[in-house]
C-alpha positions in Angstrom: 11.9 -12.5 12.9 11.6 -11.8 16.5 8.1 -11.3 17.9 7.3 -7.8 18.9 4.4 -5.5 20.0 2.0 -4.8 17.1 1.8 -1.1 18.3 5.2 0.3 17.2 6.0 1.3 13.6 9.3 2.4 12.0 8.9 5.4 9.7 11.7 6.2 7.1 11.5 10.0 7.4 13.7 10.6 4.4 11.6 8.5 1.9 9.7 10.5 -0.7 9.8 14.1 -2.0 9.2 16.0 1.2 11.2 14.2 4.0 10.9 15.1 7.7 9.0 18.4 7.1 5.9 16.4 6.1 6.5 13.0 7.5 7.1 14.0 11.2 3.9 16.0 11.4 2.1 13.2 9.6 3.5 10.8 12.3 2.0 13.1 15.0 -1.4 13.2 13.3 -1.3 9.4 13.2 -0.4 9.3 17.0 -3.4 11.5 17.7 -5.7 9.4 15.5 -4.6 6.1 17.0 -3.9 6.3 20.8 -2.5 2.7 20.8 0.3 3.6 18.2 4.0 4.2 18.8 6.4 5.6 16.1 10.0 5.4 15.6 11.4 8.2 13.4 14.3 6.8 11.5 16.7 9.4 9.9 19.1 12.2 10.6 18.5 13.6 14.0 19.4 17.1 13.1 16.8 17.2 10.3 14.1 15.6 12.5 14.9 17.9 15.4 13.0 21.1 14.2 9.7 19.1 14.0 10.4 16.9 17.1 9.9 19.3 20.0 6.0 19.2 19.7 6.2 15.4 19.3 8.2 14.9 22.4 6.1 17.3 24.5 2.7 15.8 23.3 3.6 12.1 23.1 6.7 11.3 25.3 7.7 7.7 25.0 5.2 7.1 22.2 7.7 8.7 19.6 11.4 8.5 19.5 14.3 9.0 17.0 16.5 6.2 15.6 19.6 7.6 14.1 20.4 6.9 10.3 22.8 9.2 8.6 22.5 8.1 5.0 19.6 8.2 2.5 19.0 5.9 -0.5 18.5 8.0 -3.7 15.2 7.9 -5.4 16.9 6.8 -8.6 19.3 4.3 -7.0 20.2 1.3 -9.1 19.7 -2.3 -7.8 23.4 -2.8 -7.3 23.7 0.4 -5.2 20.7 -0.6 -3.2 22.1 -4.0 -2.4 25.3 -2.3 -1.2 23.3 0.0 1.1 24.2 -0.5 4.8 22.5 0.0 8.1 23.4 3.7 8.1 20.7 4.4 5.6 17.2 5.3 6.8 15.3 2.7 4.8 17.7 -0.1 5.8 17.6 0.8 9.4 13.7 1.0 9.4 13.4 -2.5 7.9 16.2 -3.8 10.3 14.1 -2.7 13.3 11.3 -4.9 12.1 13.7 -7.8 11.6 15.0 -7.3 15.1 11.5 -7.2 16.6 11.7 -3.7 17.8 9.0 -2.5 15.4 6.0 -4.4 13.9 5.9 -2.5 10.6 8.0 -0.3 8.3 6.5 2.7 6.4 8.4 4.4 3.5 7.6 6.7 0.6 11.0 6.1 -0.9 12.3 4.0 -3.9 9.9 1.1 -4.6 12.8 -1.1 -5.9 14.8 -0.3 -2.8 11.8 -1.2 -0.6 11.2 -4.5 -2.4 15.0 -5.3 -2.7 15.9 -4.6 0.9 12.5 -6.0 2.2 13.3 -9.4 0.7 17.1 -9.2 1.8 16.3 -8.3 5.4 12.9 -9.8 6.1 12.7 -12.5 3.7 9.8 -14.0 1.9 7.1 -16.0 3.6 7.4 -19.7 3.1 5.7 -20.7 -0.2 5.4 -17.1 -1.5 6.9 -16.9 -5.0 7.0 -13.0 -5.1 5.8 -10.1 -2.9 3.3 -7.8 -4.5 2.2 -4.3 -3.8 -1.5 -3.9 -3.0 -3.7 -0.7 -2.5 -7.3 0.5 -2.3 -9.2 2.4 -5.0 -12.4 4.3 -4.5 -15.3 2.8 -6.5 -18.9 3.7 -7.1 -20.0 1.5 -4.2 -17.0 1.7 -1.9 -13.5 0.6 -2.4 -11.6 -2.2 -4.3 -8.3 -3.8 -3.5 -5.7 -4.3 -6.3 -2.5 -6.0 -6.8 0.3 -6.0 -8.1 0.8 -2.2 -8.5 4.4 -2.3 -9.8 6.6 -4.6 -7.8 6.5 -7.4 -10.4 6.4 -6.4 -14.1 6.8 -9.9 -15.5 4.7 -12.7 -13.7 3.6 -16.3 -14.4 0.2 -17.8 -14.0 1.0 -19.2 -10.5 2.2 -16.0 -9.3 -1.0 -14.3 -10.4 -3.0 -16.9 -8.6 -1.0 -16.4 -5.5 -1.6 -12.6 -5.6 -5.2 -13.4 -5.5 -4.8 -15.6 -2.4 -2.7 -13.0 -0.7 -5.0 -10.1 -1.5 -8.1 -11.9 -0.6 -6.6 -12.7 2.7 -5.7 -9.0 3.4 -9.3 -8.0 2.8 -10.5 -10.9 4.9 -8.4 -9.7 7.8 -10.0 -6.2 7.6 -13.5 -7.5 7.0 -13.7 -11.1 8.6 -17.5 -11.2 8.2 -17.5 -11.6 4.4 -15.3 -13.4 1.8 -13.7 -11.1 -0.9 -14.8 -11.5 -4.5 -12.0 -11.7 -6.9 -11.5 -10.8 -10.5 -8.6 -11.2 -12.9 -7.9 -8.1 -15.1 -7.9 -8.9 -18.8 -8.9 -7.3 -22.2 -12.2 -9.1 -22.2 -14.7 -11.2 -20.1 -14.6 -14.3 -22.3 -12.5 -17.3 -21.4 -10.5 -17.2 -24.7 -9.4 -13.5 -24.3 -6.0 -12.3 -23.3 -2.4 -13.8 -23.4 -1.6 -17.3 -22.3 -0.4 -16.2 -18.7 -3.9 -14.7 -17.8 -5.7 -17.6 -19.4 -3.7 -20.1 -17.4 -4.2 -18.1 -14.2 -7.9 -18.0 -15.0 -8.1 -21.7 -15.0 -6.0 -22.0 -11.7 -8.3 -19.5 -9.9 -11.4 -21.4 -11.1 -10.4 -24.4 -9.1 -9.4 -22.4 -5.9 -11.7 -22.0 -3.0 -11.8 -18.1 -3.6 -14.9 -16.3 -4.5 -13.6 -16.0 -8.0 -15.8 -14.1 -10.5 -13.7 -14.5 -13.6 -12.1 -12.0 -16.0 -12.8 -8.2 -15.4 -12.0 -5.3 -17.7 -10.6 -1.9 -16.7 -14.1 -0.2 -16.3 -15.1 -3.0 -14.0 -12.6 -1.8 -11.4 -14.2 1.5 -10.7 -17.7 0.2 -11.0 -16.9 -2.1 -8.0 -17.8 -5.4 -9.8 -15.5 -7.3 -7.4 -13.6 -6.6 -4.1 -10.2 -7.5 -5.4 -8.7 -6.9 -8.9 -5.6 -9.1 -9.7 -3.0 -8.2 -12.4 0.7 -8.0 -13.1 2.6 -5.0 -11.8 2.9 -3.4 -15.3 -0.8 -3.2 -15.8 -1.5 -2.4 -12.1 0.9 0.6 -12.2 -0.6 2.0 -15.4 -4.1 1.7 -13.8 -2.8 3.5 -10.6 -1.0 6.3 -12.2 -3.8 6.7 -15.0 -6.5 6.9 -12.3 -4.5 9.5 -10.4 -3.9 11.7 -13.3 -7.5 11.3 -14.5 -8.8 12.3 -11.1 -6.6 15.4 -10.9 -7.7 16.5 -14.4 -11.4 16.0 -13.6 -11.2 17.9 -10.4 -9.4 20.8 -12.1 -11.8 20.8 -14.9 -14.8 20.7 -12.5 -13.4 23.6 -10.5 -12.8 25.7 -13.5 -16.3 25.0 -14.9 -17.9 25.9 -11.5 -16.1 29.2 -11.4 -16.7 30.1 -15.1 -19.8 32.3 -14.4 -21.9 33.8 -11.7 -24.7 31.1 -12.3 -22.1 28.4 -12.0 -20.7 29.9 -8.8 -24.2 30.0 -7.4 -24.8 26.4 -8.3 -21.5 25.5 -6.7 -22.4 27.4 -3.5 -25.8 25.5 -3.3 -24.3 22.2 -4.0 -21.2 22.7 -1.8 -22.0 20.1 1.0 -22.6 17.4 -1.6 -19.5 18.4 -3.7 -17.4 18.5 -0.6 -18.5 14.9 0.5 -17.8 13.6 -2.9 -14.3 15.2 -3.1 -13.4 13.8 0.4 -14.5 10.3 -0.6 -12.6 10.3 -3.8 -9.5 12.0 -2.5 -6.5 9.8 -3.3 -4.9 10.8 -0.1 -7.6 8.9 1.8 -6.5 5.6 0.1 -2.7 6.0 0.3 -0.6 3.2 1.7 0.3 0.1 -0.3 1.4 -2.9 1.7 4.1 -5.0 0.2 2.3 -8.5 0.9 4.2 -11.7 1.0 7.2 -10.5 3.1 7.9 -11.9 6.5 6.9 -8.6 8.1 4.6 -5.6 7.5 6.0 -3.1 5.0 3.9 -0.3 3.6 4.8 1.9 0.6 3.6 5.5 0.7 3.4 7.5 -2.6 6.6 9.4 -3.2 4.7 12.8 -3.6 2.5 12.2 -0.5 1.5 15.2 1.6 0.7 15.2 5.2 -2.8 13.7 5.0 -1.8 10.9 2.6 1.4 10.1 4.7 -0.8 9.9 7.9 -3.1 7.4 6.1 -0.1 5.2 5.1 1.1 5.2 8.7 -2.4 4.3 10.0 -2.6 1.5 7.3 0.6 0.0 8.6 -0.8 0.0 12.1 -3.9 -1.9 10.9 -1.8 -4.4 8.9 0.3 -5.1 12.0 -2.7 -5.4 14.4 -4.3 -7.9 11.9 -1.1 -10.0 11.8 -1.5 -10.0 8.0 1.9 -11.9 7.3 1.0 -14.8 9.6 -2.5 -15.0 7.9 -1.0 -15.0 4.5 1.5 -17.7 5.5 -1.3 -19.9 6.8 -3.4 -19.4 3.5 -0.4 -20.2 1.3 0.5 -23.3 3.3 -3.1 -24.5 3.1 -3.3 -23.9 -0.6 0.0 -25.7 -1.2 -1.1 -28.7 0.9 -4.4 -29.0 -1.0 -2.8 -28.6 -4.4 -0.3 -31.4 -3.7 -2.9 -33.7 -2.4 
């Protein structure tokens, strides 16, 4: 992949449920929040144009349109995805990264398509067995990183161990002053618990140079027992979707309860500043943006239903991944691990 500036991102404006009507304004918000950022809006110019006049007036050369006339359907099958050509918005956005014209690609589109075309166009880093989706969850004490979140439903022990290495390096890039503690998601804390794959991965991680804390259970994730939770994509996606559903249900129930009587409404008014701070910290939109780590380039998956705030967060996350040179860091960590393992 050709070297490029770490300030320019390619945004697939047709990915996800809302398209340019949400993604173009989100790109403008990201440009306002990060003065060093440039964004290429990849998609159909006629659909972007109604939202572009403000962008051109405010940001000039910091934002431009790259034409792509076709869109990969959200339910596209792998065979159709592999046949997708450079006229599709996701293909073209990834191609801009491959050509060195952008440092990262952001899309809220089909996860299978992002994985398939990411591997096809950018390739996997040397030594990496499978790329993995990683994201951040709010916890009682801060945030926790977690991977895989759905890119790999079936994995072996070595892949799980490699997910830990890659995820820990992503966190180290963002927080170089402290090593990331790592836990392996299981049905219990004891060494004998779980199926053979997690038990074998457990043994591999115990011999690594990571700050490995052993097995963790589901409740440990939100209690912030470790900085990074590692699992296969099946379990990770279940945790992600379940936590989103639970959060939505609790917020709705909380709101209904607070409005149920005049005493409750008075209590809500008195507690409004504290409640607002809590809701803002736990808002899933503030944690949107899952990098597909292990590819030879920065690729960030945004939630398909993302609104403007969540989409902005995904774009800003991609900018940070590019500035931290995460792919290069992961490549160095994997090479070091492979060398030490072979010695």
